[in-house]
C-alpha positions in Angstrom: 83.3 71.3 238.8 86.3 69.6 238.8 88.0 69.5 235.6 86.9 65.8 233.7 89.7 63.3 233.3 89.8 60.4 230.3 86.7 62.3 228.4 86.0 60.3 225.3 82.2 60.5 222.9 79.8 59.2 225.7 78.5 56.2 224.3 76.2 53.8 226.0 78.2 51.7 228.4 80.6 54.3 229.4 81.9 54.3 232.8 81.7 57.3 234.9 82.9 58.0 238.1 82.3 61.4 240.7 84.5 61.3 244.3 84.2 63.7 246.6 85.5 63.8 250.3 83.9 61.9 252.7 83.2 62.7 256.8 85.3 59.6 258.3 82.5 56.9 259.1 82.8 53.9 260.0 81.9 51.4 257.4 79.3 49.6 259.3 78.0 52.9 259.6 78.1 53.5 255.8 77.0 49.7 254.9 73.6 49.6 257.0 73.1 53.4 256.3 73.0 52.4 252.5 71.2 49.1 253.0 71.5 48.4 249.1 72.7 44.8 247.9 74.8 44.3 246.6 77.3 44.6 249.3 80.9 44.6 249.4 83.9 45.4 252.2 88.0 44.4 252.0 89.5 45.5 255.4 93.2 44.7 257.1 95.9 46.4 259.1 98.5 44.9 256.9 97.3 47.7 253.7 96.9 51.0 253.3 93.2 50.6 251.3 90.1 49.2 253.1 86.8 49.5 251.1 83.1 49.2 251.7 80.5 49.3 248.9 76.8 49.0 248.1 74.8 48.8 245.1 75.9 47.7 241.4 77.1 50.0 238.7 78.1 46.9 237.0 78.3 43.2 237.8 80.2 40.4 236.0 79.5 36.7 235.6 81.6 33.7 234.1 81.5 29.8 234.4 83.6 27.1 233.1 87.2 26.6 232.4 87.5 30.0 230.8 86.4 31.9 233.5 89.4 34.1 234.2 90.1 35.0 231.1 86.2 35.9 230.5 86.4 37.7 233.5 89.7 39.7 232.5 88.4 40.5 229.0 85.1 42.2 230.6 86.9 43.9 232.5 89.0 45.3 229.8 85.5 46.7 228.0 84.8 47.8 231.4 87.8 50.1 232.4 88.2 50.6 228.3 86.3 54.4 228.4 86.1 56.0 232.2 84.8 59.7 233.0 85.9 60.9 236.1 85.6 63.8 238.2 87.7 63.7 241.2 89.4 65.3 243.5 90.8 62.5 245.4 94.4 60.7 245.0 95.5 58.8 242.3 94.9 55.5 244.6 90.8 56.3 245.0 89.9 55.1 241.6 87.1 52.7 240.7 87.4 49.1 241.3 85.7 45.9 241.3 85.5 43.8 244.2 84.9 39.6 243.7 85.8 36.2 243.5 85.8 32.8 242.1 84.9 29.4 243.1 87.4 26.9 244.0 86.4 24.3 240.8 85.7 25.9 237.5 82.8 23.2 237.4 80.7 24.6 240.5 77.5 25.0 240.3 75.7 27.4 242.2 72.9 25.5 244.8 71.6 25.7 248.4 73.6 27.7 250.3 75.7 28.7 247.7 73.3 29.8 245.3 73.8 33.4 244.7 77.5 32.7 243.8 78.3 31.5 240.1 81.9 30.6 239.5 83.3 33.7 238.6 81.3 37.0 240.1 82.8 40.9 240.3 80.4 43.9 241.2 81.7 47.3 240.3 79.7 49.1 243.3 77.3 52.2 243.0 78.7 53.5 246.2 82.3 52.9 247.2 83.6 54.2 250.1 87.6 54.4 250.1 89.8 54.9 253.4 93.0 56.1 252.8 96.1 55.4 255.4 99.3 58.0 255.1 101.4 59.5 257.7 99.0 62.2 257.6 96.5 60.0 259.1 93.2 58.5 257.8 91.2 60.3 254.7 87.5 59.0 253.2 86.2 58.7 250.1 82.9 58.2 248.2 82.9 57.2 244.9 79.7 56.9 243.0 79.9 54.6 239.6 77.5 54.4 237.3 77.3 53.3 233.2 76.0 56.3 230.9 72.9 55.7 229.1 72.5 56.0 225.3 71.4 59.5 224.9 73.4 61.0 228.3 76.3 63.2 227.8 79.0 62.9 230.7 78.8 66.5 231.7 75.3 66.2 232.5 75.8 62.3 234.0 78.1 63.8 236.5 76.4 66.7 237.5 73.4 64.5 238.4 75.9 62.3 240.5 76.9 65.5 242.2 73.3 65.7 243.7 73.8 62.1 244.5 76.5 62.3 246.5 74.9 64.9 248.5 71.6 62.8 248.8 74.2 59.5 250.3 76.4 61.9 252.6 72.8 63.3 253.8 71.5 59.9 254.4 74.9 58.6 256.1 74.7 61.8 258.0 71.4 61.2 259.4 71.7 57.3 260.0 75.5 57.9 261.9 74.8 57.7 266.0 71.9 55.5 265.7 71.9 52.1 267.3 71.4 49.4 265.5 68.1 48.0 266.8 68.1 44.3 265.2 68.1 41.5 267.8 70.9 39.5 268.1 70.7 36.3 266.5 71.2 33.4 268.7 72.4 29.9 267.8 69.7 27.3 267.6 71.7 24.2 265.8 75.2 23.6 265.2 75.9 20.4 263.4 79.9 19.1 262.3 78.2 17.1 259.3 81.3 15.0 259.3 81.9 12.5 262.3 85.8 11.9 263.3 85.4 8.8 262.6 84.4 9.7 258.7 86.9 11.9 259.1 89.8 9.3 259.6 88.5 7.2 256.9 89.1 10.1 254.8 92.9 10.4 256.1 93.4 6.7 255.9 92.5 7.1 252.0 94.4 9.9 251.3 97.3 8.8 253.1 97.6 5.4 251.6 97.6 6.6 248.2 100.3 9.2 249.0 102.4 6.0 250.2 101.8 4.6 247.0 103.2 7.6 244.7 99.8 8.5 243.7 100.3 12.2 244.5 102.1 14.0 247.5 99.9 16.2 249.6 96.1 17.1 249.7 94.3 20.0 251.8 90.9 18.4 252.8 88.0 20.7 254.6 85.5 20.0 257.2 82.3 22.3 257.8 80.0 23.3 260.6 76.3 23.8 259.8 74.5 26.8 262.6 71.3 27.4 261.9 70.1 31.4 263.9 66.9 32.5 265.4 67.2 35.2 262.7 69.6 35.7 259.6 73.5 36.8 260.9 74.6 40.5 261.6 77.7 40.1 259.8 78.7 43.7 260.0 78.7 43.1 263.3 81.0 39.4 262.7 82.9 41.7 260.8 83.5 44.6 263.5 84.4 41.4 265.9 87.0 39.9 263.3 89.1 43.4 262.8 89.1 43.7 266.6 90.5 40.0 267.5 92.3 39.3 264.2 93.4 42.5 262.6 96.0 41.4 260.8 94.2 39.3 258.4 92.3 40.1 255.3 88.7 40.8 256.0 86.2 40.6 253.3 82.6 40.3 252.6 80.6 39.9 249.0 77.1 39.5 249.1 75.1 39.8 245.5 72.1 39.7 246.8 70.7 40.2 250.5 70.7 37.7 252.7 73.8 35.7 251.0 76.7 36.6 251.6 80.5 35.2 251.8 82.6 36.6 254.9 86.3 35.8 256.8 89.0 36.5 258.1 92.0 35.1 256.5 95.3 35.4 257.0 96.6 34.3 253.2 97.7 37.1 250.9 97.3 34.9 247.5 98.9 37.9 245.1 99.1 41.7 245.9 100.1 43.7 242.2 101.2 47.2 242.2 103.2 49.0 239.3 104.3 45.7 238.3 105.8 45.0 241.7 104.0 41.6 243.0 103.8 40.5 246.3 102.9 36.8 247.4 103.7 34.6 250.5 103.5 30.3 251.2 101.7 29.6 254.3 101.5 26.0 255.0 102.0 24.3 258.4 100.1 25.4 261.8 100.7 24.9 265.7 97.7 26.4 268.4 99.0 29.2 270.4 99.2 29.1 274.2 99.0 31.6 277.1 102.1 31.1 278.2 105.0 33.0 276.8 107.9 29.9 276.9 105.7 27.0 276.4 103.9 29.4 272.8 107.9 29.6 272.1 108.2 25.6 272.6 105.5 25.4 270.0 106.8 27.9 267.3 110.2 26.0 267.5 108.3 22.9 267.4 106.8 23.9 264.2 110.3 25.3 262.8 111.7 22.2 263.4 109.3 19.1 262.4 109.8 17.6 259.0 106.3 16.8 257.9 105.5 20.6 258.3 108.5 21.4 256.8 107.8 19.1 253.9 104.3 20.7 253.6 105.3 24.3 253.9 108.3 23.0 251.3 105.4 21.7 248.4 104.1 25.4 248.8 107.5 27.2 248.4 108.6 25.0 245.4 104.8 25.3 244.1 105.4 29.1 244.0 108.7 29.4 242.6 107.7 27.2 240.0 104.3 29.1 238.7 105.6 32.3 238.9 109.2 32.0 237.7 107.2 32.7 233.6 105.5 35.9 234.7 108.5 37.7 236.4 111.5 39.5 235.6 113.2 38.8 239.4 112.1 36.9 241.9 112.7 36.5 245.7 112.4 34.0 248.3 114.1 33.8 251.6 115.1 30.2 252.3 113.8 29.9 255.3 110.5 30.4 256.7 109.3 31.9 259.9 106.2 32.0 262.2 103.1 34.5 261.3 101.4 34.3 264.7 97.6 35.0 264.9 95.6 35.1 268.5 94.7 31.3 267.9 96.9 29.3 265.8 100.7 30.3 264.7 101.7 29.2 260.8 105.0 28.5 258.8 105.1 31.4 256.8 107.8 32.7 253.8 107.2 36.4 251.8 107.3 36.3 248.3 108.0 39.3 246.3 109.0 39.5 242.5 108.6 42.2 239.7 106.2 40.8 236.6 107.2 41.1 233.1 105.5 44.2 230.9 102.6 42.1 229.8 101.4 40.1 233.3 98.5 40.5 234.8 96.8 40.1 237.9 94.1 37.5 236.6 96.8 35.5 234.9 98.7 35.3 238.3 95.8 34.2 239.6 94.8 31.9 237.8 98.2 30.2 237.6 98.6 30.2 241.3 95.2 29.0 242.2 94.7 26.5 243.8 98.3 26.0 245.7 98.8 22.9 247.4 97.7 25.2 250.6 94.5 24.9 249.1 94.4 21.7 246.8 97.1 19.5 246.5 100.3 18.9 245.2 100.8 17.5 242.1 98.0 20.3 241.8 95.2 19.0 239.4 95.6 15.5 241.3 94.8 17.2 244.3 91.8 19.2 243.2 90.2 16.0 241.7 91.2 14.1 245.0 89.6 16.7 247.0 86.1 16.4 244.9 86.4 12.5 245.6 86.8 12.5 249.2 85.1 15.7 250.4 81.1 15.8 250.8 79.1 18.4 249.9 80.9 21.7 247.8 83.7 24.2 249.2 82.2 26.9 247.1 84.2 29.4 247.2 85.9 28.4 250.2 89.7 28.5 249.6 89.4 30.0 246.2 90.6 33.8 245.0 88.7 36.7 246.5 89.8 40.3 246.1 89.5 43.6 243.9 91.0 44.8 241.2 91.0 48.4 239.9 91.0 50.2 236.8 94.7 50.3 236.2 95.1 46.6 237.1 96.6 46.6 240.1 94.4 44.6 242.9 94.6 42.4 246.2 93.6 38.8 245.8 93.3 36.6 249.5 93.0 32.7 249.6 89.3 32.6 250.7 89.6 30.4 253.9 88.8 31.5 257.9 85.1 32.1 256.3 81.6 31.2 256.0 78.7 31.5 253.9 75.0 32.5 254.8 71.8 32.0 253.2 69.1 33.4 255.3 69.7 31.8 259.3 71.9 29.1 257.7 75.9 29.8 258.0 78.0 27.3 256.8 81.7 27.4 258.2 84.5 26.0 256.8 88.3 24.9 257.4 90.9 22.9 255.9 94.4 20.9 256.9 97.2 19.8 255.0 98.0 16.2 254.5 100.7 14.4 253.7 101.7 10.9 254.1 102.7 11.0 257.8 99.8 12.9 258.9 98.0 12.1 261.9 94.3 12.1 261.7 93.4 13.5 265.4 95.6 16.4 265.2 93.9 17.1 261.3 91.2 17.5 263.3 92.0 19.6 266.1 93.6 21.9 263.9 90.7 22.2 262.0 89.1 23.0 265.3 91.6 26.2 266.3 90.8 27.1 262.6 86.8 27.4 263.1 87.6 29.7 265.8 87.9 32.9 264.2 84.6 32.5 262.8 82.8 31.0 265.5 84.0 34.4 267.5 82.9 36.9 265.3 79.3 34.8 265.4 79.5 34.9 269.0 79.3 31.1 269.3 80.5 28.2 271.7 82.8 25.6 269.0 81.7 23.0 271.7 77.6 23.2 270.6 76.5 20.1 269.3 73.0 18.8 267.7 
């Protein structure tokens, strides 16, 4: 057995973790072979670490005003005592995966019944793929907590046996075809009519012109009913093929109840005290003709409404980040981020954290940015509550992972959907400022629905 690291006296609740190299199977094969809820998935061509996981070694919950602080304290306790047996590189370590609801007073209901205000899971089985100049490597980590009567060494012996059992199961499954029938769409409904949308926008822009607030982000939903539960793993594969530069995620706290998507927006990535984030606001469609596509991008770069909307986000991030960082680098001008169906104004942000800075404190300070809520921040959140029918749940909120060192990555959960059995609810939003045009914003949201319709194989123009 490989030497143990961080050994402490085995006490009830001590975390043990066993990691070995694993065959380079697809994440979908792994999740199909180990169909244990909860399940998680995180992948992007933007980063050199990708994850999938099943089962729960530990689940963490929180709600109310102190939910960020509660999760941070629970993580500190969870990772305080770790016994590890690993042959993997130092970046392959235990991680928790999860996220937060958009509002701290969120109460789970209907399609969001399985999602509390804050939820994180340390997977029982965590598969990690690392990218380097020498190629890909895949590792399986098995986590669990020691029982009161156990010793670390004997418990790790049991995880060695469990690893071999998981390996045999995945290898037996590898190459088999998924025999589940593809679900068909029985109904697709947009609950908010275009006339109702125009009324919402008129309400918001009238109040902005009186100086009540500067910006609000308003969202629409699309409700689908399928002939069978959605094949989420197939949806994630489609998103990866078509939108590789997004952050693809799945959080499934209980079987059949999942939140998934392909977000282009990074909220925060912290590694060794270095922070990476970005401002993303303002958009145009893509065009198949290169000249027309370039003209749309140039219009986006020079349009006063879009530049104002983007500047609100940049200024907000500068103000919110300054107390937590030693250095802060924000370019003076945005650039264009191009995705297959849409293009955005984009400003990358880099910083060095103070020694006592931590990821969840930053996430709490940034959420929601003006790109997701409004400006001023709390006024925007209240306007969203007043004007939007229904609840956002976890839409437009932080979703991501944190490791045992406190490093981690969170995206903003947009281009996303929540599923509950045969029901799927899609979300997309648009930034509204005083001179916004309701019909243009409606069309922009139609573009933003496209990734999830593509993933689920749906004709976005179908109606009930």
